[in-house]
PyMOL Python script that loads the backbone (N, CA, C, O; Angstrom):
from pymol import cmd

cmd.read_pdbstr("""\
ATOM      1  N   MET A   1       0.690  -1.064  -0.263  1.00  0.00           N
ATOM      2  CA  MET A   1      -0.311   0.409  -0.194  1.00  0.00           C
ATOM      3  C   MET A   1       1.035   1.271  -0.194  1.00  0.00           C
ATOM      4  O   MET A   1       2.065   1.346   0.477  1.00  0.00           O
ATOM      5  N   ALA A   2       0.401   1.949  -1.436  1.00  0.00           N
ATOM      6  CA  ALA A   2       1.516   3.613  -0.902  1.00  0.00           C
ATOM      7  C   ALA A   2       1.355   4.257   0.866  1.00  0.00           C
ATOM      8  O   ALA A   2       0.597   3.749   1.693  1.00  0.00           O
ATOM      9  N   GLU A   3       2.189   5.359   1.111  1.00  0.00           N
ATOM     10  CA  GLU A   3       1.964   5.885   2.271  1.00  0.00           C
ATOM     11  C   GLU A   3       1.566   6.758   1.600  1.00  0.00           C
ATOM     12  O   GLU A   3       1.173   6.716   0.434  1.00  0.00           O
ATOM     13  N   LYS A   4       1.672   7.879   2.524  1.00  0.00           N
ATOM     14  CA  LYS A   4       0.920   9.100   1.946  1.00  0.00           C
ATOM     15  C   LYS A   4       2.052  10.107   2.082  1.00  0.00           C
ATOM     16  O   LYS A   4       2.608  10.260   3.169  1.00  0.00           O
ATOM     17  N   PRO A   5       2.463  10.908   0.825  1.00  0.00           N
ATOM     18  CA  PRO A   5       3.041  12.183   0.807  1.00  0.00           C
ATOM     19  C   PRO A   5       3.396  12.478   1.856  1.00  0.00           C
ATOM     20  O   PRO A   5       2.589  12.300   2.769  1.00  0.00           O
ATOM     21  N   TYR A   6       4.519  12.956   2.130  1.00  0.00           N
ATOM     22  CA  TYR A   6       5.475  13.922   2.223  1.00  0.00           C
ATOM     23  C   TYR A   6       4.876  14.821   2.435  1.00  0.00           C
ATOM     24  O   TYR A   6       4.379  15.042   1.330  1.00  0.00           O
ATOM     25  N   PRO A   7       4.162  16.327   3.744  1.00  0.00           N
ATOM     26  CA  PRO A   7       4.013  17.230   2.822  1.00  0.00           C
ATOM     27  C   PRO A   7       4.655  18.022   2.651  1.00  0.00           C
ATOM     28  O   PRO A   7       5.539  18.144   3.499  1.00  0.00           O
ATOM     29  N   ALA A   8       4.644  19.041   1.500  1.00  0.00           N
ATOM     30  CA  ALA A   8       6.090  19.732   1.114  1.00  0.00           C
ATOM     31  C   ALA A   8       5.936  21.231   2.322  1.00  0.00           C
ATOM     32  O   ALA A   8       6.810  22.095   2.244  1.00  0.00           O
ATOM     33  N   GLU A   9       5.326  21.319   2.876  1.00  0.00           N
ATOM     34  CA  GLU A   9       5.023  22.896   3.571  1.00  0.00           C
ATOM     35  C   GLU A   9       6.582  21.864   4.728  1.00  0.00           C
ATOM     36  O   GLU A   9       7.642  22.487   4.670  1.00  0.00           O
ATOM     37  N   LYS A  10       6.655  20.628   5.540  1.00  0.00           N
ATOM     38  CA  LYS A  10       7.159  20.320   6.164  1.00  0.00           C
ATOM     39  C   LYS A  10       8.861  20.136   5.123  1.00  0.00           C
ATOM     40  O   LYS A  10       9.845  20.198   5.860  1.00  0.00           O
ATOM     41  N   ALA A  11       9.240  19.902   3.367  1.00  0.00           N
ATOM     42  CA  ALA A  11       9.744  19.545   3.278  1.00  0.00           C
ATOM     43  C   ALA A  11      11.240  20.989   2.667  1.00  0.00           C
ATOM     44  O   ALA A  11      12.456  21.014   2.474  1.00  0.00           O
ATOM     45  N   ARG A  12      10.175  21.829   2.607  1.00  0.00           N
ATOM     46  CA  ARG A  12      10.551  23.413   2.012  1.00  0.00           C
ATOM     47  C   ARG A  12      11.652  23.803   3.124  1.00  0.00           C
ATOM     48  O   ARG A  12      11.407  23.643   4.320  1.00  0.00           O
ATOM     49  N   GLY A  13      12.658  24.230   2.748  1.00  0.00           N
ATOM     50  CA  GLY A  13      13.163  25.984   4.011  1.00  0.00           C
ATOM     51  C   GLY A  13      14.483  24.458   4.500  1.00  0.00           C
ATOM     52  O   GLY A  13      13.965  23.569   5.177  1.00  0.00           O
ATOM     53  N   GLY A  14      15.880  24.284   4.175  1.00  0.00           N
ATOM     54  CA  GLY A  14      16.462  23.550   4.252  1.00  0.00           C
ATOM     55  C   GLY A  14      17.062  24.060   5.784  1.00  0.00           C
ATOM     56  O   GLY A  14      16.799  25.227   6.071  1.00  0.00           O
ATOM     57  N   GLU A  15      17.559  23.555   6.416  1.00  0.00           N
ATOM     58  CA  GLU A  15      17.983  24.505   7.246  1.00  0.00           C
ATOM     59  C   GLU A  15      20.132  22.319   8.239  1.00  0.00           C
ATOM     60  O   GLU A  15      20.403  21.161   8.557  1.00  0.00           O
ATOM     61  N   ILE A  16      20.563  23.814   8.016  1.00  0.00           N
ATOM     62  CA  ILE A  16      21.528  22.585   8.908  1.00  0.00           C
ATOM     63  C   ILE A  16      22.078  23.176   9.498  1.00  0.00           C
ATOM     64  O   ILE A  16      22.606  24.288   9.507  1.00  0.00           O
ATOM     65  N   ILE A  17      21.869  21.799  10.452  1.00  0.00           N
ATOM     66  CA  ILE A  17      21.613  21.911  12.467  1.00  0.00           C
ATOM     67  C   ILE A  17      23.208  21.784  12.515  1.00  0.00           C
ATOM     68  O   ILE A  17      23.515  20.735  11.950  1.00  0.00           O
ATOM     69  N   LEU A  18      24.182  22.376  12.919  1.00  0.00           N
ATOM     70  CA  LEU A  18      25.571  21.721  13.614  1.00  0.00           C
ATOM     71  C   LEU A  18      25.652  22.548  15.289  1.00  0.00           C
ATOM     72  O   LEU A  18      26.117  23.655  15.562  1.00  0.00           O
ATOM     73  N   ASN A  19      25.111  21.682  16.057  1.00  0.00           N
ATOM     74  CA  ASN A  19      24.385  21.412  17.362  1.00  0.00           C
ATOM     75  C   ASN A  19      25.855  20.565  18.503  1.00  0.00           C
ATOM     76  O   ASN A  19      26.326  20.654  19.638  1.00  0.00           O
ATOM     77  N   THR A  20      26.012  19.910  17.418  1.00  0.00           N
ATOM     78  CA  THR A  20      27.337  19.131  17.642  1.00  0.00           C
ATOM     79  C   THR A  20      28.936  20.206  17.531  1.00  0.00           C
ATOM     80  O   THR A  20      28.951  21.180  16.778  1.00  0.00           O
ATOM     81  N   PRO A  21      30.229  19.805  18.431  1.00  0.00           N
ATOM     82  CA  PRO A  21      31.191  20.122  18.293  1.00  0.00           C
ATOM     83  C   PRO A  21      31.410  19.463  16.585  1.00  0.00           C
ATOM     84  O   PRO A  21      31.411  19.983  15.469  1.00  0.00           O
ATOM     85  N   ALA A  22      31.585  18.033  17.121  1.00  0.00           N
ATOM     86  CA  ALA A  22      31.907  17.207  15.706  1.00  0.00           C
ATOM     87  C   ALA A  22      31.463  17.783  14.630  1.00  0.00           C
ATOM     88  O   ALA A  22      32.174  18.358  13.805  1.00  0.00           O
ATOM     89  N   ARG A  23      29.638  17.597  14.555  1.00  0.00           N
ATOM     90  CA  ARG A  23      29.060  18.239  13.071  1.00  0.00           C
ATOM     91  C   ARG A  23      30.049  19.403  12.621  1.00  0.00           C
ATOM     92  O   ARG A  23      30.719  19.269  11.597  1.00  0.00           O
ATOM     93  N   ARG A  24      30.131  20.631  13.466  1.00  0.00           N
ATOM     94  CA  ARG A  24      30.813  21.912  13.517  1.00  0.00           C
ATOM     95  C   ARG A  24      32.187  21.270  12.677  1.00  0.00           C
ATOM     96  O   ARG A  24      32.456  21.671  11.545  1.00  0.00           O
ATOM     97  N   ALA A  25      33.060  20.170  13.417  1.00  0.00           N
ATOM     98  CA  ALA A  25      33.902  19.943  12.575  1.00  0.00           C
ATOM     99  C   ALA A  25      34.330  19.410  11.120  1.00  0.00           C
ATOM    100  O   ALA A  25      35.110  19.523  10.174  1.00  0.00           O
ATOM    101  N   ILE A  26      33.448  18.878  11.556  1.00  0.00           N
ATOM    102  CA  ILE A  26      32.892  17.676  10.073  1.00  0.00           C
ATOM    103  C   ILE A  26      32.204  18.856   8.657  1.00  0.00           C
ATOM    104  O   ILE A  26      32.263  18.653   7.444  1.00  0.00           O
ATOM    105  N   PHE A  27      31.697  19.849   9.266  1.00  0.00           N
ATOM    106  CA  PHE A  27      31.013  20.285   7.850  1.00  0.00           C
ATOM    107  C   PHE A  27      32.169  21.994   7.555  1.00  0.00           C
ATOM    108  O   PHE A  27      31.852  22.804   6.684  1.00  0.00           O
ATOM    109  N   LEU A  28      33.430  22.197   8.468  1.00  0.00           N
ATOM    110  CA  LEU A  28      34.041  23.015   8.000  1.00  0.00           C
ATOM    111  C   LEU A  28      35.427  22.142   7.828  1.00  0.00           C
ATOM    112  O   LEU A  28      36.478  22.724   7.558  1.00  0.00           O
ATOM    113  N   SER A  29      35.375  20.807   7.988  1.00  0.00           N
ATOM    114  CA  SER A  29      36.637  20.465   7.862  1.00  0.00           C
ATOM    115  C   SER A  29      36.033  20.516   5.912  1.00  0.00           C
ATOM    116  O   SER A  29      36.905  20.632   5.051  1.00  0.00           O
ATOM    117  N   GLY A  30      34.848  20.437   5.583  1.00  0.00           N
ATOM    118  CA  GLY A  30      34.420  19.445   4.320  1.00  0.00           C
ATOM    119  C   GLY A  30      34.889  21.429   3.342  1.00  0.00           C
ATOM    120  O   GLY A  30      35.756  21.826   2.564  1.00  0.00           O
ATOM    121  N   LEU A  31      33.822  21.973   3.975  1.00  0.00           N
ATOM    122  CA  LEU A  31      34.218  23.537   3.285  1.00  0.00           C
ATOM    123  C   LEU A  31      35.712  24.501   2.900  1.00  0.00           C
ATOM    124  O   LEU A  31      36.059  25.340   2.068  1.00  0.00           O
ATOM    125  N   ILE A  32      36.431  23.599   4.361  1.00  0.00           N
ATOM    126  CA  ILE A  32      37.860  23.667   4.025  1.00  0.00           C
ATOM    127  C   ILE A  32      38.448  23.091   2.584  1.00  0.00           C
ATOM    128  O   ILE A  32      38.569  23.723   1.534  1.00  0.00           O
ATOM    129  N   GLY A  33      38.780  21.686   2.851  1.00  0.00           N
ATOM    130  CA  GLY A  33      38.828  20.683   2.392  1.00  0.00           C
ATOM    131  C   GLY A  33      38.853  21.554   0.560  1.00  0.00           C
ATOM    132  O   GLY A  33      39.789  21.626  -0.237  1.00  0.00           O
ATOM    133  N   ALA A  34      37.566  22.029   0.459  1.00  0.00           N
ATOM    134  CA  ALA A  34      36.949  21.941  -0.611  1.00  0.00           C
ATOM    135  C   ALA A  34      38.038  23.524  -1.888  1.00  0.00           C
ATOM    136  O   ALA A  34      38.584  23.608  -2.988  1.00  0.00           O
ATOM    137  N   VAL A  35      37.672  24.542  -0.450  1.00  0.00           N
ATOM    138  CA  VAL A  35      38.780  25.312  -1.298  1.00  0.00           C
ATOM    139  C   VAL A  35      40.423  24.889  -1.127  1.00  0.00           C
ATOM    140  O   VAL A  35      41.109  25.691  -1.760  1.00  0.00           O
ATOM    141  N   VAL A  36      41.265  23.816  -0.425  1.00  0.00           N
ATOM    142  CA  VAL A  36      42.330  23.578  -1.301  1.00  0.00           C
ATOM    143  C   VAL A  36      42.499  22.406  -1.853  1.00  0.00           C
ATOM    144  O   VAL A  36      43.611  21.895  -1.987  1.00  0.00           O
ATOM    145  N   LEU A  37      41.461  21.895  -2.207  1.00  0.00           N
ATOM    146  CA  LEU A  37      41.310  21.414  -3.504  1.00  0.00           C
ATOM    147  C   LEU A  37      41.409  22.024  -5.073  1.00  0.00           C
ATOM    148  O   LEU A  37      41.805  21.627  -6.169  1.00  0.00           O
ATOM    149  N   VAL A  38      40.772  23.299  -4.465  1.00  0.00           N
ATOM    150  CA  VAL A  38      40.597  23.832  -5.950  1.00  0.00           C
ATOM    151  C   VAL A  38      42.200  24.653  -5.916  1.00  0.00           C
ATOM    152  O   VAL A  38      43.042  24.621  -6.813  1.00  0.00           O
ATOM    153  N   LEU A  39      42.253  25.069  -5.146  1.00  0.00           N
ATOM    154  CA  LEU A  39      44.042  26.242  -5.365  1.00  0.00           C
ATOM    155  C   LEU A  39      45.022  25.112  -5.762  1.00  0.00           C
ATOM    156  O   LEU A  39      45.726  25.430  -6.721  1.00  0.00           O
ATOM    157  N   ILE A  40      45.317  23.492  -5.113  1.00  0.00           N
ATOM    158  CA  ILE A  40      45.677  22.980  -5.962  1.00  0.00           C
ATOM    159  C   ILE A  40      45.876  21.770  -7.331  1.00  0.00           C
ATOM    160  O   ILE A  40      46.474  20.893  -7.953  1.00  0.00           O
ATOM    161  N   LEU A  41      44.777  22.677  -7.078  1.00  0.00           N
ATOM    162  CA  LEU A  41      44.261  22.195  -8.626  1.00  0.00           C
ATOM    163  C   LEU A  41      44.267  23.612 -10.062  1.00  0.00           C
ATOM    164  O   LEU A  41      44.449  23.928 -11.237  1.00  0.00           O
ATOM    165  N   ALA A  42      44.059  23.816  -9.286  1.00  0.00           N
ATOM    166  CA  ALA A  42      44.738  25.745  -9.808  1.00  0.00           C
ATOM    167  C   ALA A  42      46.254  25.360 -10.697  1.00  0.00           C
ATOM    168  O   ALA A  42      46.632  25.071 -11.833  1.00  0.00           O
ATOM    169  N   MET A  43      47.065  25.700  -8.589  1.00  0.00           N
ATOM    170  CA  MET A  43      48.048  25.258  -9.123  1.00  0.00           C
ATOM    171  C   MET A  43      49.278  24.148 -10.153  1.00  0.00           C
ATOM    172  O   MET A  43      50.452  24.151 -10.521  1.00  0.00           O
ATOM    173  N   VAL A  44      48.143  23.383 -10.238  1.00  0.00           N
ATOM    174  CA  VAL A  44      48.783  22.773 -10.974  1.00  0.00           C
ATOM    175  C   VAL A  44      48.490  22.012 -12.501  1.00  0.00           C
ATOM    176  O   VAL A  44      48.632  20.938 -13.087  1.00  0.00           O
ATOM    177  N   ARG A  45      48.007  23.320 -12.668  1.00  0.00           N
ATOM    178  CA  ARG A  45      47.033  23.775 -14.156  1.00  0.00           C
ATOM    179  C   ARG A  45      48.425  24.990 -14.547  1.00  0.00           C
ATOM    180  O   ARG A  45      48.364  25.695 -15.554  1.00  0.00           O
TER     181      ARG A  45
END
""", "prot")
cmd.dss("prot")
cmd.show_as("cartoon", "prot")
cmd.util.cbc("prot")
cmd.orient("prot")
């Protein structure tokens, strides 16, 4: 049987919740890693 669809009001407005130090560290290291990768690729070219 098909499940009831998820309401659109709840699906909108994605929110990043960084409420623990570990989640903040993972998020920031991902951002910093992306920037470093771009810089390395720009220098290699």
